[in-house]
Every structure is written in C-alpha cells, then in structure tokens.
Phi, psi and omega in degrees: 000149184282143179280349184262005182269161182234128180248141183248131176240122180287138181053053185290348181260006182258237182264260180306320180297330173297321187283324179297316179294327176296314176307310180295310181297321173304332178274002179090004187279147170278124183236134173245165173229148166240137197203155164274005184232054187297336175274352178306152180302132183272117176280005188239032171053028178087001177282002178218134176259154183236138175238152175292164176295315184064043182291337176278350174233079188302332178299319182289320175306309185298319180295324181295339187263341188299137180090353177270166182246321183235138174244125174255122182242122185253351191297125175187177167243145181278341178193162179289132184216168175298336180259349178200155193217161168298311181309311182300319185287326170300305181305323185285327176288325173297319179297321180294318180291327175293316173301311189289333178287315180297330187274350182099013180292137185269324185220146178239124161259118194241130178264126184247228185203150172291144176068037179290151170201135182288348178270359183301144170279356178253117183301337175306297187293321178295320175296314173309313180299319185294316178294326179297318181291316171311309184300309181295339179272348189287342176085352173282158170288143184216159167226116180252128187247125189249083174280159178270288175224124187260128181243156174165184185305339182251008193280167188258308191300305191287321182294320186281330170302313183294329177299315175294324184292330177283340185251345190240140174292344183214154177238123180259137179249148183285120179067219191273346179078006186268004172289156191243157172214157189230084176296136172248134177298144186291338182282324171297322183289320176299312175308313178297313178308309186287330173300316179287334175301333179267011190243181189232329184284147180289125189218148169236125193230123169285112186264074182255155180279186192267002174244139171250131178234144161279156175312311178301315175296324177289330179285327174291321180292320178292323180296314179298322174294331182270355188070031183228054178285131185235149158314128180252123176242152179268136186222141178307130181318318177297321178293319178296320180294319181294317174311307181300315183300321175301309176301320172303320185292316183296333187259353183069038195211177173250099179290322170206153180249155174304318185291334181283325176295322176286328170301311184300308184295345184262016178058032186271003178256022187224137173221165179274004189291162174282147185290149181250338173267162181244332187276128183274145170301317185289331170293315184301317179299319173293332177288330184238031187294337181266351179240326181300135187076007183298322181228151180286143184259115180256124175299310183292327178297327178291320187274337180277326185249112188253030174234326182269152184290163186301320192290352185248000182252000000 
C-alpha cells in the first residue's frame, strides 16, 4: 500500500474497527475514523482523529470522508431496539456509501456476515444482504468480508459463553447443539481487511477461522480450557430464549435474541470455504483461560456509554 493515502475506519474505538486501524497505523498509514463514539477513550494516543457519522447531515459526512482513498466499514447493529433498528442501519449504510462515492473514496472494504440473503427470514441476514447489494451497485471497488463469529479480547459472544461457564453449574445449548460455527480472530480479520484495502478487484470472501466447532463442541472446548467443565444439557430453543432474556434483564442488556438462536440453529455461521484466518480459538481460550468471561460484556452498556473503552464495560 502507498503511504500517502488516507484510510477511514468506521468505529475505530470499538472492536473490529480498532484492530483494522491498528494494522493500518503500524503500516505507516494516515487513518481517520467516523463513529458514533467520538468521545470514547482514544486507544491510539492521539494518532487517529475521529469524526461523527453525521447521518442526519450528509454534507458533513461527505466532508469527513473527502481526501480519503479507502473506507473500512464495520457499521451495523446487533438487534432491533428503541434507539436503533436494522432498517435504520440499512438506510444509514446507503447514506454512507453515497457519501463515500461523492467524497472520492476509491474502495470500500465492508464487514458483512456468512450466508446473507435478502430472502432470509432473519432480518440480521437479510439486512446484511441488502447492504452488500447497495455496495455492489454503487460502482465503487469493493471487498466484502463475511465472518461467522469474531473473537478477541473485546468480543461479546465468546466472552459471555465463558461468563456463563464460570457462574452456572450446567450449560444449556439450544436443541441438540450440533449446528456449526467457524470463529476468526479479530486481528486475522483486520489483517485480511487491510490486505484487501490495498487491492482493486471486486471480491466476496468468507472470512472464517481455521477451526469448525459444533456449538456444543465449542462450549465443551471452552469449559475444558478454562477448568470449568459443566454438564451440557439440551434445552428447547424457546426456553433458552426466556433464560437468556432473564439474564439480559438482570444485566440491563439483550443477552440473546430469538433470531440469533434461530440463525445459529440454521447453520448460517458455517460455510464450505477455505479458512482465511490462522489463529485458533482453542489456543486463544487456553492462553486467556484465567481472564475470559470474568465480567459480562454488555452490548447496551457499550451503546449507552460512549466514553469508556469496551474492555471496561
């Protein structure tokens, strides 16, 4: 990559965006961020400036992107809420891509999800598919990366599985637990994103890690590595949803949604593609066995508190 280019990363103070920005800065690139959390603690010692999304003021959004060459887009929402919805996230993504084009962005590296489909009965997956289509129809060069599950120090899913294992005598899986997922380490995803930022051809890549687990097998692997092996029981998905909802209420969060349960059980976090990441979740869990899951990771706390870093929420 040329060192005179400017790269924009959405959400560079968050999770995947932070690792993409770190990779770019280490490569000597000039990096900016657009984010809903401009006041969140800056992990880059002032070497990266952040600007608000300004979805309600497209002209300002264009100006924050002007002069940049590549946009790395992590923007999305995990569930519908009174303060944010999938439909609004799709509309905002449309505004973002239009602003990028007007600002002269040459390439967009977009983080999506495995197996998106506009026909999906799951709004998460259908919304992701709509955004992919908007990008492909924009006329800009693109790389669409489709991870299944992203893990790392600030993730939510893997951390909260570990949290449950630490605190409860049994662990319930939805149905038989034999649906599959292929986790990729957040820095492997960042490396892939930065590599694609330096290319020009349009590509869609299943960004999966080197290991495939059943959900039951993942929980077993984590429990063994952490020294927290629990009996794993099969529970009806609806009961699992109610239990998760109760935990969410107690934590002031949305612990799991019905669509997340159904999407897992529909095997949508599995593909037949070759792995793109190298770091194994099984190794990472062993390395972080003493710390992972020590505290519950709250999606809503991260959205409600826009100043503290993710690892303190």
